[in-house]
Backbone of each chain as nested JSON, in Angstrom:
{
  "chains": [
    {"id": "A", "residues": [
      {"number": 1, "name": "MET", "atoms": {"N": [1.061, -1.145, -0.034], "CA": [-0.336, 0.068, 0.062], "C": [0.804, 1.307, -0.065]}},
      {"number": 2, "name": "PHE", "atoms": {"N": [0.343, 2.067, -1.074], "CA": [1.036, 3.472, -0.8], "C": [-0.117, 4.543, -0.565]}},
      {"number": 3, "name": "ILE", "atoms": {"N": [0.833, 5.767, -0.089], "CA": [0.081, 6.845, 0.12], "C": [0.85, 8.093, -1.014]}},
      {"number": 4, "name": "ALA", "atoms": {"N": [-0.115, 8.455, -1.808], "CA": [0.561, 9.835, -2.397], "C": [-0.109, 10.853, -1.946]}},
      {"number": 5, "name": "ASP", "atoms": {"N": [1.09, 11.986, -1.607], "CA": [0.646, 13.153, -1.218], "C": [0.942, 14.014, -2.398]}},
      {"number": 6, "name": "ILE", "atoms": {"N": [-0.713, 14.702, -2.986], "CA": [-0.259, 15.447, -3.836], "C": [-0.877, 16.733, -4.025]}},
      {"number": 7, "name": "ARG", "atoms": {"N": [0.268, 17.719, -4.243], "CA": [-0.561, 19.268, -4.174], "C": [-0.435, 19.557, -5.297]}},
      {"number": 8, "name": "ILE", "atoms": {"N": [-1.452, 20.527, -5.503], "CA": [-2.234, 20.822, -6.853], "C": [-2.132, 22.643, -6.617]}},
      {"number": 9, "name": "LYS", "atoms": {"N": [-0.763, 23.106, -6.73], "CA": [-0.578, 24.642, -6.907], "C": [-1.257, 25.595, -7.948]}},
      {"number": 10, "name": "LEU", "atoms": {"N": [-1.695, 26.706, -7.981], "CA": [-1.608, 27.255, -9.313], "C": [-0.378, 27.599, -9.745]}},
      {"number": 11, "name": "LYS", "atoms": {"N": [-0.252, 27.95, -11.399], "CA": [0.841, 28.585, -11.785], "C": [1.082, 29.477, -11.626]}},
      {"number": 12, "name": "LYS", "atoms": {"N": [2.406, 30.254, -11.641], "CA": [2.705, 31.717, -11.188], "C": [2.234, 32.358, -11.979]}},
      {"number": 13, "name": "GLY", "atoms": {"N": [1.624, 33.575, -11.841], "CA": [1.013, 34.552, -12.662], "C": [-0.621, 34.558, -12.796]}},
      {"number": 14, "name": "VAL", "atoms": {"N": [-1.315, 32.902, -12.23], "CA": [-2.488, 32.936, -12.317], "C": [-2.975, 33.418, -10.834]}},
      {"number": 15, "name": "ALA", "atoms": {"N": [-4.362, 34.133, -10.86], "CA": [-5.142, 34.861, -9.935], "C": [-5.112, 34.11, -9.086]}},
      {"number": 16, "name": "ASP", "atoms": {"N": [-4.956, 34.017, -7.742], "CA": [-5.758, 33.45, -6.504], "C": [-6.599, 34.219, -5.565]}},
      {"number": 17, "name": "PRO", "atoms": {"N": [-7.857, 34.79, -5.893], "CA": [-8.271, 35.178, -5.092], "C": [-8.57, 35.062, -3.764]}},
      {"number": 18, "name": "GLU", "atoms": {"N": [-8.783, 33.304, -3.497], "CA": [-8.998, 32.961, -2.216], "C": [-7.596, 33.447, -1.075]}},
      {"number": 19, "name": "GLY", "atoms": {"N": [-6.63, 33.304, -1.715], "CA": [-4.959, 33.899, -1.144], "C": [-5.224, 35.497, -0.777]}},
      {"number": 20, "name": "LYS", "atoms": {"N": [-5.691, 35.931, -1.824], "CA": [-6.115, 37.505, -1.551], "C": [-6.755, 37.67, -0.719]}},
      {"number": 21, "name": "ASN", "atoms": {"N": [-7.938, 37.228, -0.351], "CA": [-8.943, 37.352, 0.546], "C": [-8.459, 37.052, 1.767]}},
      {"number": 22, "name": "THR", "atoms": {"N": [-7.638, 35.752, 1.679], "CA": [-7.263, 35.632, 3.366], "C": [-6.221, 36.543, 3.866]}},
      {"number": 23, "name": "MET", "atoms": {"N": [-5.662, 36.998, 2.619], "CA": [-4.539, 37.812, 3.183], "C": [-5.55, 38.817, 3.863]}},
      {"number": 24, "name": "LYS", "atoms": {"N": [-6.094, 39.724, 3.163], "CA": [-7.131, 40.83, 3.851], "C": [-7.558, 40.456, 4.852]}},
      {"number": 25, "name": "ALA", "atoms": {"N": [-8.298, 39.242, 5.055], "CA": [-9.113, 38.937, 5.836], "C": [-7.968, 38.856, 7.975]}},
      {"number": 26, "name": "LEU", "atoms": {"N": [-6.617, 38.108, 7.274], "CA": [-5.264, 38.497, 8.252], "C": [-4.981, 39.64, 8.84]}},
      {"number": 27, "name": "GLU", "atoms": {"N": [-5.008, 40.529, 7.643], "CA": [-4.469, 41.879, 8.064], "C": [-5.747, 42.338, 8.824]}},
      {"number": 28, "name": "LEU", "atoms": {"N": [-6.882, 41.956, 9.034], "CA": [-8.119, 43.098, 9.487], "C": [-7.836, 42.488, 10.906]}},
      {"number": 29, "name": "LEU", "atoms": {"N": [-7.911, 41.387, 10.684], "CA": [-7.311, 40.241, 12.413], "C": [-6.243, 40.837, 13.043]}},
      {"number": 30, "name": "GLY", "atoms": {"N": [-5.196, 41.839, 12.383], "CA": [-3.99, 42.287, 13.069], "C": [-3.208, 41.591, 12.934]}},
      {"number": 31, "name": "PHE", "atoms": {"N": [-3.003, 40.657, 11.902], "CA": [-1.402, 40.069, 11.778], "C": [-0.747, 40.816, 10.689]}},
      {"number": 32, "name": "TYR", "atoms": {"N": [-0.444, 41.752, 11.024], "CA": [0.346, 42.784, 9.837], "C": [1.754, 42.513, 9.507]}},
      {"number": 33, "name": "GLU", "atoms": {"N": [2.252, 41.203, 9.903], "CA": [3.344, 40.754, 9.378], "C": [3.023, 39.797, 7.74]}},
      {"number": 34, "name": "VAL", "atoms": {"N": [1.731, 39.422, 7.427], "CA": [1.449, 38.813, 6.71], "C": [1.844, 39.778, 5.549]}},
      {"number": 35, "name": "VAL", "atoms": {"N": [2.497, 39.046, 4.319], "CA": [2.746, 39.763, 2.989], "C": [2.404, 38.915, 1.887]}},
      {"number": 36, "name": "ALA", "atoms": {"N": [2.244, 37.874, 2.168], "CA": [1.547, 37.111, 1.106], "C": [0.704, 35.764, 1.4]}},
      {"number": 37, "name": "VAL", "atoms": {"N": [-0.268, 35.389, 0.621], "CA": [-0.776, 34.369, 0.833], "C": [-1.217, 33.38, -0.419]}},
      {"number": 38, "name": "ASP", "atoms": {"N": [-0.861, 32.223, -0.119], "CA": [-0.891, 31.416, -1.636], "C": [-1.842, 30.061, -0.915]}},
      {"number": 39, "name": "THR", "atoms": {"N": [-2.846, 30.105, -1.74], "CA": [-3.593, 28.813, -1.748], "C": [-3.398, 27.549, -2.465]}},
      {"number": 40, "name": "SER", "atoms": {"N": [-3.671, 26.219, -1.923], "CA": [-3.337, 25.068, -2.812], "C": [-4.045, 23.945, -2.509]}},
      {"number": 41, "name": "LYS", "atoms": {"N": [-4.321, 23.222, -2.929], "CA": [-5.483, 21.946, -2.756], "C": [-4.678, 20.782, -2.579]}},
      {"number": 42, "name": "PHE", "atoms": {"N": [-5.077, 19.666, -2.007], "CA": [-3.969, 18.808, -1.337], "C": [-5.01, 17.155, -1.182]}},
      {"number": 43, "name": "PHE", "atoms": {"N": [-4.802, 16.393, -1.944], "CA": [-4.922, 15.082, -2.076], "C": [-4.441, 13.685, -1.605]}},
      {"number": 44, "name": "SER", "atoms": {"N": [-4.582, 13.316, -0.611], "CA": [-3.976, 12.305, 0.108], "C": [-4.837, 10.946, -0.653]}},
      {"number": 45, "name": "VAL", "atoms": {"N": [-3.921, 10.508, -2.024], "CA": [-4.541, 9.314, -2.195], "C": [-3.816, 7.788, -1.84]}},
      {"number": 46, "name": "LYS", "atoms": {"N": [-4.961, 6.612, -1.459], "CA": [-4.069, 5.352, -0.854], "C": [-4.249, 4.439, -2.177]}},
      {"number": 47, "name": "LEU", "atoms": {"N": [-3.23, 3.936, -2.648], "CA": [-3.066, 2.906, -3.657], "C": [-2.886, 1.49, -2.877]}},
      {"number": 48, "name": "ASP", "atoms": {"N": [-3.869, 0.681, -3.491], "CA": [-3.511, -1.028, -3.355], "C": [-2.679, -1.362, -4.163]}},
      {"number": 49, "name": "THR", "atoms": {"N": [-1.422, -1.365, -4.209], "CA": [-0.287, -2.317, -5.462], "C": [0.86, -1.955, -4.145]}},
      {"number": 50, "name": "GLN", "atoms": {"N": [1.754, -3.126, -4.362], "CA": [2.917, -3.527, -3.872], "C": [4.148, -2.595, -4.611]}},
      {"number": 51, "name": "ASP", "atoms": {"N": [3.83, -1.804, -5.833], "CA": [5.293, -1.949, -6.826], "C": [5.064, -0.034, -7.221]}},
      {"number": 52, "name": "GLU", "atoms": {"N": [6.095, 0.494, -6.223], "CA": [6.252, 1.593, -6.097], "C": [6.308, 2.287, -7.457]}},
      {"number": 53, "name": "SER", "atoms": {"N": [6.599, 1.771, -8.229], "CA": [6.989, 2.5, -9.723], "C": [5.83, 2.471, -10.25]}},
      {"number": 54, "name": "GLU", "atoms": {"N": [5.307, 1.333, -10.121], "CA": [3.35, 1.387, -10.982], "C": [2.763, 2.409, -9.99]}},
      {"number": 55, "name": "ALA", "atoms": {"N": [2.962, 2.701, -8.383], "CA": [2.314, 3.594, -8.19], "C": [2.527, 5.142, -8.472]}},
      {"number": 56, "name": "ARG", "atoms": {"N": [3.794, 5.07, -8.561], "CA": [4.184, 6.692, -8.957], "C": [3.558, 6.941, -10.592]}},
      {"number": 57, "name": "THR", "atoms": {"N": [3.608, 6.174, -11.698], "CA": [2.881, 6.149, -12.837], "C": [1.341, 6.449, -12.842]}},
      {"number": 58, "name": "GLN", "atoms": {"N": [1.213, 5.294, -12.138], "CA": [-0.218, 6.197, -11.526], "C": [-0.978, 7.302, -11.343]}},
      {"number": 59, "name": "VAL", "atoms": {"N": [0.031, 7.769, -10.242], "CA": [-0.219, 9.122, -9.788], "C": [-0.248, 9.97, -10.525]}},
      {"number": 60, "name": "GLU", "atoms": {"N": [1.029, 9.802, -11.484], "CA": [1.588, 10.715, -12.498], "C": [0.187, 11.081, -13.407]}},
      {"number": 61, "name": "LYS", "atoms": {"N": [-0.631, 9.596, -13.971], "CA": [-1.367, 10.108, -14.743], "C": [-2.767, 10.854, -14.215]}},
      {"number": 62, "name": "MET", "atoms": {"N": [-3.217, 10.604, -13.039], "CA": [-4.294, 11.013, -12.081], "C": [-4.09, 12.229, -12.346]}},
      {"number": 63, "name": "CYS", "atoms": {"N": [-3.007, 12.695, -11.695], "CA": [-2.793, 14.141, -12.086], "C": [-3.1, 15.078, -13.513]}},
      {"number": 64, "name": "GLN", "atoms": {"N": [-2.526, 14.14, -14.037], "CA": [-2.699, 14.89, -15.8], "C": [-4.026, 14.316, -16.414]}},
      {"number": 65, "name": "ASN", "atoms": {"N": [-4.897, 13.469, -15.86], "CA": [-6.177, 13.556, -16.586], "C": [-7.5, 14.059, -15.556]}},
      {"number": 66, "name": "LEU", "atoms": {"N": [-7.057, 14.28, -14.125], "CA": [-8.256, 14.446, -13.436], "C": [-8.076, 15.581, -12.416]}},
      {"number": 67, "name": "LEU", "atoms": {"N": [-6.932, 15.361, -11.969], "CA": [-6.609, 16.203, -10.673], "C": [-6.151, 17.506, -10.808]}},
      {"number": 68, "name": "ALA", "atoms": {"N": [-5.439, 17.979, -11.905], "CA": [-4.762, 19.035, -12.126], "C": [-5.369, 19.502, -13.453]}},
      {"number": 69, "name": "ASN", "atoms": {"N": [-5.498, 20.863, -13.404], "CA": [-5.809, 21.444, -14.758], "C": [-4.688, 21.937, -15.383]}},
      {"number": 70, "name": "PRO", "atoms": {"N": [-4.367, 21.442, -16.515], "CA": [-2.923, 21.871, -16.952], "C": [-2.566, 23.397, -17.628]}},
      {"number": 71, "name": "VAL", "atoms": {"N": [-3.719, 24.024, -17.549], "CA": [-3.952, 25.517, -17.993], "C": [-3.545, 26.466, -16.758]}},
      {"number": 72, "name": "ILE", "atoms": {"N": [-3.968, 26.392, -15.493], "CA": [-3.489, 26.527, -14.594], "C": [-2.935, 26.197, -13.258]}},
      {"number": 73, "name": "ASN", "atoms": {"N": [-2.669, 24.839, -13.522], "CA": [-2.272, 24.149, -11.99], "C": [-0.59, 23.674, -12.355]}},
      {"number": 74, "name": "GLU", "atoms": {"N": [-0.29, 23.404, -11.306], "CA": [1.294, 22.582, -11.521], "C": [0.954, 21.435, -9.941]}},
      {"number": 75, "name": "TYR", "atoms": {"N": [1.742, 20.326, -10.226], "CA": [1.416, 19.25, -9.289], "C": [2.663, 18.935, -9.283]}},
      {"number": 76, "name": "SER", "atoms": {"N": [2.575, 18.27, -7.514], "CA": [4.01, 18.178, -7.385], "C": [3.322, 16.962, -5.944]}},
      {"number": 77, "name": "TYR", "atoms": {"N": [4.206, 15.821, -5.884], "CA": [3.808, 15.027, -4.799], "C": [4.668, 13.648, -4.575]}},
      {"number": 78, "name": "ASP", "atoms": {"N": [4.708, 13.556, -3.43], "CA": [5.467, 12.478, -2.409], "C": [4.669, 11.037, -2.598]}},
      {"number": 79, "name": "ILE", "atoms": {"N": [5.44, 10.064, -2.304], "CA": [4.798, 8.601, -2.555], "C": [5.731, 7.877, -0.985]}},
      {"number": 80, "name": "ARG", "atoms": {"N": [4.529, 7.522, -0.329], "CA": [5.236, 7.097, 1.017], "C": [4.449, 5.626, 1.428]}},
      {"number": 81, "name": "THR", "atoms": {"N": [5.375, 4.827, 1.584], "CA": [4.724, 3.633, 2.159], "C": [3.679, 3.31, 3.9]}},
      {"number": 82, "name": "VAL", "atoms": {"N": [2.837, 2.669, 3.103], "CA": [1.851, 2.496, 4.567], "C": [1.427, 1.052, 4.907]}},
      {"number": 83, "name": "GLU", "atoms": {"N": [1.613, 0.496, 6.051], "CA": [1.396, -0.955, 6.384], "C": [-0.156, -1.013, 5.47]}},
      {"number": 84, "name": "GLY", "atoms": {"N": [-0.882, -1.905, 4.879], "CA": [-1.772, -2.273, 4.215], "C": [-2.807, -2.722, 5.798]}},
      {"number": 85, "name": "ALA", "atoms": {"N": [-4.246, -2.314, 5.428], "CA": [-5.211, -2.724, 6.074], "C": [-6.461, -3.35, 5.223]}}
    ]},
    {"id": "B", "residues": [
      {"number": 1, "name": "MET", "atoms": {"N": [12.755, 36.434, 6.904], "CA": [11.084, 36.545, 6.31], "C": [11.026, 34.862, 6.506]}},
      {"number": 2, "name": "PHE", "atoms": {"N": [9.639, 34.364, 6.641], "CA": [9.115, 33.035, 7.246], "C": [8.343, 32.694, 6.347]}},
      {"number": 3, "name": "ILE", "atoms": {"N": [8.081, 31.546, 5.597], "CA": [6.89, 31.236, 5.027], "C": [6.538, 29.918, 5.693]}},
      {"number": 4, "name": "ALA", "atoms": {"N": [5.327, 30.013, 6.092], "CA": [4.796, 29.075, 7.105], "C": [3.57, 28.06, 5.854]}},
      {"number": 5, "name": "ASP", "atoms": {"N": [4.016, 26.577, 5.745], "CA": [3.074, 25.756, 5.089], "C": [2.18, 25.421, 5.787]}},
      {"number": 6, "name": "ILE", "atoms": {"N": [0.77, 25.731, 5.699], "CA": [-0.267, 25.553, 6.572], "C": [-1.08, 24.271, 5.846]}},
      {"number": 7, "name": "ARG", "atoms": {"N": [-1.144, 23.251, 6.316], "CA": [-2.165, 22.132, 6.116], "C": [-3.228, 22.596, 7.224]}},
      {"number": 8, "name": "ILE", "atoms": {"N": [-4.917, 22.113, 6.664], "CA": [-6.0, 21.983, 6.957], "C": [-6.783, 21.059, 6.756]}},
      {"number": 9, "name": "LYS", "atoms": {"N": [-6.58, 19.767, 7.625], "CA": [-7.447, 18.421, 7.105], "C": [-8.734, 18.548, 7.613]}},
      {"number": 10, "name": "LEU", "atoms": {"N": [-9.596, 17.504, 7.31], "CA": [-10.766, 17.398, 8.392], "C": [-10.723, 16.655, 9.134]}},
      {"number": 11, "name": "LYS", "atoms": {"N": [-11.216, 16.555, 10.401], "CA": [-11.097, 15.83, 11.547], "C": [-11.586, 14.271, 11.161]}},
      {"number": 12, "name": "LYS", "atoms": {"N": [-10.897, 13.107, 11.458], "CA": [-11.035, 11.872, 11.259], "C": [-12.975, 11.7, 11.692]}},
      {"number": 13, "name": "GLY", "atoms": {"N": [-13.611, 11.127, 10.906], "CA": [-14.703, 11.046, 11.256], "C": [-15.951, 12.011, 10.236]}},
      {"number": 14, "name": "VAL", "atoms": {"N": [-15.201, 12.781, 9.849], "CA": [-15.83, 14.474, 9.271], "C": [-15.932, 13.969, 7.607]}},
      {"number": 15, "name": "ALA", "atoms": {"N": [-17.085, 14.256, 7.059], "CA": [-17.577, 13.672, 6.051], "C": [-16.599, 14.337, 4.629]}},
      {"number": 16, "name": "ASP", "atoms": {"N": [-16.166, 13.855, 3.718], "CA": [-14.995, 14.547, 2.485], "C": [-15.704, 14.042, 1.273]}},
      {"number": 17, "name": "PRO", "atoms": {"N": [-17.065, 14.648, 1.181], "CA": [-17.54, 14.339, 0.059], "C": [-16.636, 14.521, -1.392]}},
      {"number": 18, "name": "GLU", "atoms": {"N": [-15.873, 15.835, -1.625], "CA": [-14.933, 16.121, -2.604], "C": [-14.101, 14.819, -2.724]}},
      {"number": 19, "name": "GLY", "atoms": {"N": [-13.38, 14.367, -1.603], "CA": [-12.46, 12.868, -1.822], "C": [-13.235, 11.845, -2.227]}},
      {"number": 20, "name": "LYS", "atoms": {"N": [-14.504, 11.589, -2.068], "CA": [-15.559, 10.569, -2.224], "C": [-15.806, 10.558, -3.673]}},
      {"number": 21, "name": "ASN", "atoms": {"N": [-16.055, 11.998, -4.159], "CA": [-16.572, 12.229, -5.586], "C": [-15.126, 11.747, -6.357]}},
      {"number": 22, "name": "THR", "atoms": {"N": [-13.908, 12.29, -5.894], "CA": [-12.753, 12.285, -6.528], "C": [-12.335, 10.927, -6.892]}},
      {"number": 23, "name": "MET", "atoms": {"N": [-12.307, 9.914, -5.739], "CA": [-12.228, 8.845, -5.716], "C": [-13.435, 7.636, -6.865]}},
      {"number": 24, "name": "LYS", "atoms": {"N": [-14.447, 8.488, -6.86], "CA": [-15.28, 7.694, -7.747], "C": [-14.736, 7.743, -9.433]}},
      {"number": 25, "name": "ALA", "atoms": {"N": [-14.489, 9.616, -9.698], "CA": [-14.174, 9.853, -10.566], "C": [-12.651, 9.026, -11.184]}},
      {"number": 26, "name": "LEU", "atoms": {"N": [-12.185, 8.783, -10.183], "CA": [-10.567, 7.527, -10.993], "C": [-10.909, 6.741, -10.722]}},
      {"number": 27, "name": "GLU", "atoms": {"N": [-11.89, 5.961, -10.43], "CA": [-12.562, 4.617, -10.587], "C": [-13.166, 4.634, -12.156]}},
      {"number": 28, "name": "LEU", "atoms": {"N": [-13.583, 5.798, -12.404], "CA": [-14.436, 5.872, -13.503], "C": [-13.352, 5.688, -14.613]}},
      {"number": 29, "name": "LEU", "atoms": {"N": [-12.073, 6.363, -14.361], "CA": [-11.271, 6.648, -15.146], "C": [-10.135, 5.491, -15.293]}},
      {"number": 30, "name": "GLY", "atoms": {"N": [-10.778, 4.547, -14.281], "CA": [-9.99, 3.163, -15.053], "C": [-8.746, 2.777, -14.05]}},
      {"number": 31, "name": "PHE", "atoms": {"N": [-8.412, 3.819, -12.658], "CA": [-7.755, 3.46, -11.696], "C": [-7.882, 2.842, -10.355]}},
      {"number": 32, "name": "TYR", "atoms": {"N": [-8.367, 1.298, -10.5], "CA": [-8.821, 0.805, -9.717], "C": [-7.915, 0.539, -8.462]}},
      {"number": 33, "name": "GLU", "atoms": {"N": [-6.853, 0.875, -8.404], "CA": [-6.085, 0.626, -7.277], "C": [-6.432, 1.806, -5.963]}},
      {"number": 34, "name": "VAL", "atoms": {"N": [-6.805, 2.433, -6.225], "CA": [-7.273, 3.49, -5.589], "C": [-8.225, 2.931, -4.814]}},
      {"number": 35, "name": "VAL", "atoms": {"N": [-8.008, 3.038, -3.102], "CA": [-9.012, 2.569, -2.385], "C": [-9.189, 3.842, -0.949]}},
      {"number": 36, "name": "ALA", "atoms": {"N": [-8.814, 5.077, -1.252], "CA": [-9.102, 5.999, -0.518], "C": [-8.8, 7.588, -0.88]}},
      {"number": 37, "name": "VAL", "atoms": {"N": [-9.467, 8.325, -0.78], "CA": [-8.897, 9.681, -1.488], "C": [-9.333, 10.479, 0.021]}},
      {"number": 38, "name": "ASP", "atoms": {"N": [-8.546, 11.562, 0.576], "CA": [-8.85, 12.459, 1.159], "C": [-8.199, 13.83, 0.51]}},
      {"number": 39, "name": "THR", "atoms": {"N": [-9.185, 14.945, 1.123], "CA": [-8.586, 16.195, 0.491], "C": [-8.281, 16.778, 1.661]}},
      {"number": 40, "name": "SER", "atoms": {"N": [-7.33, 18.048, 1.334], "CA": [-7.347, 18.825, 2.685], "C": [-6.764, 20.413, 1.757]}},
      {"number": 41, "name": "LYS", "atoms": {"N": [-6.846, 21.273, 2.612], "CA": [-6.449, 22.658, 2.106], "C": [-4.939, 23.021, 2.444]}},
      {"number": 42, "name": "PHE", "atoms": {"N": [-4.592, 23.67, 1.928], "CA": [-2.984, 24.114, 1.817], "C": [-3.058, 25.489, 1.999]}},
      {"number": 43, "name": "PHE", "atoms": {"N": [-2.543, 26.374, 2.919], "CA": [-1.841, 28.017, 2.855], "C": [-0.505, 28.117, 3.024]}},
      {"number": 44, "name": "SER", "atoms": {"N": [0.175, 28.516, 2.288], "CA": [1.678, 29.502, 2.219], "C": [1.429, 30.469, 2.593]}},
      {"number": 45, "name": "VAL", "atoms": {"N": [1.745, 30.764, 3.898], "CA": [1.676, 32.382, 4.291], "C": [3.154, 32.708, 4.748]}},
      {"number": 46, "name": "LYS", "atoms": {"N": [3.649, 33.672, 3.841], "CA": [5.033, 34.455, 4.328], "C": [4.743, 35.894, 4.946]}},
      {"number": 47, "name": "LEU", "atoms": {"N": [5.676, 35.726, 5.906], "CA": [5.678, 36.51, 7.061], "C": [7.009, 37.497, 7.382]}},
      {"number": 48, "name": "ASP", "atoms": {"N": [6.829, 38.7, 7.483], "CA": [7.923, 40.091, 7.509], "C": [7.863, 39.605, 9.178]}},
      {"number": 49, "name": "THR", "atoms": {"N": [9.006, 38.72, 9.582], "CA": [9.826, 38.82, 10.937], "C": [11.112, 38.161, 10.838]}},
      {"number": 50, "name": "GLN", "atoms": {"N": [11.656, 38.178, 12.076], "CA": [12.842, 37.844, 11.932], "C": [12.876, 36.39, 12.874]}},
      {"number": 51, "name": "ASP", "atoms": {"N": [11.858, 36.967, 13.487], "CA": [12.191, 35.775, 14.77], "C": [11.25, 34.768, 14.338]}},
      {"number": 52, "name": "GLU", "atoms": {"N": [11.836, 33.592, 14.771], "CA": [10.891, 32.006, 14.279], "C": [9.688, 31.772, 15.174]}},
      {"number": 53, "name": "SER", "atoms": {"N": [10.307, 32.116, 16.464], "CA": [9.26, 31.758, 17.646], "C": [8.115, 32.765, 17.507]}},
      {"number": 54, "name": "GLU", "atoms": {"N": [8.267, 34.065, 17.277], "CA": [7.212, 35.088, 16.84], "C": [6.519, 34.474, 15.672]}},
      {"number": 55, "name": "ALA", "atoms": {"N": [7.031, 33.927, 14.561], "CA": [6.019, 33.546, 13.487], "C": [5.526, 32.352, 13.994]}},
      {"number": 56, "name": "ARG", "atoms": {"N": [6.18, 31.522, 14.847], "CA": [5.309, 30.468, 14.764], "C": [4.123, 30.613, 15.93]}},
      {"number": 57, "name": "THR", "atoms": {"N": [4.45, 31.766, 16.611], "CA": [2.776, 32.102, 17.537], "C": [1.686, 32.974, 16.797]}},
      {"number": 58, "name": "GLN", "atoms": {"N": [2.395, 33.464, 15.718], "CA": [1.27, 34.143, 14.811], "C": [0.784, 33.322, 14.139]}},
      {"number": 59, "name": "VAL", "atoms": {"N": [1.386, 32.168, 13.653], "CA": [0.847, 30.939, 12.569], "C": [-0.357, 30.18, 13.491]}},
      {"number": 60, "name": "GLU", "atoms": {"N": [-0.059, 29.935, 14.983], "CA": [-0.755, 29.067, 15.451], "C": [-1.925, 29.964, 15.926]}},
      {"number": 61, "name": "LYS", "atoms": {"N": [-1.721, 31.366, 16.092], "CA": [-3.145, 32.384, 16.254], "C": [-3.6, 32.463, 14.944]}},
      {"number": 62, "name": "MET", "atoms": {"N": [-3.458, 32.317, 13.406], "CA": [-3.822, 32.507, 12.284], "C": [-4.838, 31.057, 12.17]}},
      {"number": 63, "name": "CYS", "atoms": {"N": [-4.346, 29.961, 12.557], "CA": [-4.939, 28.896, 12.52], "C": [-6.164, 28.741, 13.398]}},
      {"number": 64, "name": "GLN", "atoms": {"N": [-6.22, 29.167, 14.832], "CA": [-7.116, 29.115, 15.683], "C": [-8.174, 29.84, 15.155]}},
      {"number": 65, "name": "ASN", "atoms": {"N": [-7.817, 31.296, 14.854], "CA": [-8.939, 32.187, 14.558], "C": [-9.562, 32.36, 13.116]}},
      {"number": 66, "name": "LEU", "atoms": {"N": [-8.929, 31.585, 12.12], "CA": [-9.344, 32.035, 10.95], "C": [-9.236, 31.16, 9.745]}},
      {"number": 67, "name": "LEU", "atoms": {"N": [-8.026, 30.385, 10.046], "CA": [-7.828, 29.451, 8.77], "C": [-8.741, 27.963, 9.038]}},
      {"number": 68, "name": "ALA", "atoms": {"N": [-8.875, 27.456, 10.179], "CA": [-9.018, 26.274, 10.472], "C": [-10.307, 26.643, 11.198]}},
      {"number": 69, "name": "ASN", "atoms": {"N": [-11.447, 25.518, 11.144], "CA": [-12.656, 25.122, 11.837], "C": [-12.432, 24.463, 13.285]}},
      {"number": 70, "name": "PRO", "atoms": {"N": [-12.791, 24.797, 14.153], "CA": [-12.249, 23.667, 15.317], "C": [-13.304, 22.551, 15.342]}},
      {"number": 71, "name": "VAL", "atoms": {"N": [-14.131, 22.734, 14.759], "CA": [-15.44, 21.76, 14.89], "C": [-15.023, 20.496, 14.376]}},
      {"number": 72, "name": "ILE", "atoms": {"N": [-14.685, 21.013, 12.478], "CA": [-14.391, 20.004, 12.019], "C": [-12.667, 19.845, 10.899]}},
      {"number": 73, "name": "ASN", "atoms": {"N": [-12.076, 20.789, 11.577], "CA": [-10.876, 20.682, 10.945], "C": [-9.803, 20.309, 12.378]}},
      {"number": 74, "name": "GLU", "atoms": {"N": [-8.58, 19.995, 11.669], "CA": [-7.26, 19.985, 12.396], "C": [-6.092, 20.358, 11.586]}},
      {"number": 75, "name": "TYR", "atoms": {"N": [-5.325, 21.133, 12.303], "CA": [-4.3, 21.552, 11.581], "C": [-2.782, 21.438, 11.721]}},
      {"number": 76, "name": "SER", "atoms": {"N": [-1.806, 21.351, 10.882], "CA": [-0.299, 21.388, 10.975], "C": [0.126, 22.158, 10.015]}},
      {"number": 77, "name": "TYR", "atoms": {"N": [1.423, 22.524, 10.539], "CA": [2.332, 23.226, 9.83], "C": [3.773, 23.233, 9.848]}},
      {"number": 78, "name": "ASP", "atoms": {"N": [4.514, 23.906, 8.869], "CA": [5.997, 23.76, 8.908], "C": [6.394, 25.309, 8.431]}},
      {"number": 79, "name": "ILE", "atoms": {"N": [7.254, 25.638, 9.482], "CA": [7.692, 27.011, 8.722], "C": [8.892, 27.068, 8.592]}},
      {"number": 80, "name": "ARG", "atoms": {"N": [9.559, 27.572, 7.458], "CA": [10.694, 27.747, 7.098], "C": [11.132, 28.931, 6.77]}},
      {"number": 81, "name": "THR", "atoms": {"N": [12.737, 29.205, 6.729], "CA": [13.193, 30.515, 6.134], "C": [12.95, 30.913, 4.821]}},
      {"number": 82, "name": "VAL", "atoms": {"N": [12.793, 31.74, 4.269], "CA": [13.069, 32.371, 3.126], "C": [14.283, 33.643, 3.169]}},
      {"number": 83, "name": "GLU", "atoms": {"N": [14.687, 33.71, 2.006], "CA": [15.664, 34.931, 1.977], "C": [14.757, 36.395, 1.597]}},
      {"number": 84, "name": "GLY", "atoms": {"N": [14.545, 37.091, 2.325], "CA": [13.54, 38.347, 2.176], "C": [14.158, 39.278, 0.722]}},
      {"number": 85, "name": "ALA", "atoms": {"N": [12.836, 39.457, 0.528], "CA": [12.908, 39.962, -0.823], "C": [11.664, 41.523, -0.616]}}
    ]}
  ]
}
């Protein structure tokens, strides 16, 4: 069993209104040290396979075909082993 | 300057419909090895301070006051130094 921790970020230059609004809210709450907030999405995908390179191939395909929008997103992931249950 | 990478997860037992739907979509696309998908939210907050323990205190407060909903969320974060710009 593997778990892939996949992070889907916005590409540089793509507007991040949620980040902007979060920053504004933090300022209103008195967090004056905050100079930037970027948001991203995180998926933990559990895979029932014994083969790490197979898991890696699958995760790469998932990102390309479903999880990330190639126009606005870039993705990165870590794959870790977990005890099967 | 510090960047805090903050991850806001759903507490165990809280429904994650986005994760469930993502899993269904992955199955429909032929990813039969997937046995679970959990989603979470990620904030990268850049702080203009020189004091790491101050940064840590601020981030803890941000999570409690704005970023996480204590009823359904748990949070974790890493703080790393970046070259000021």
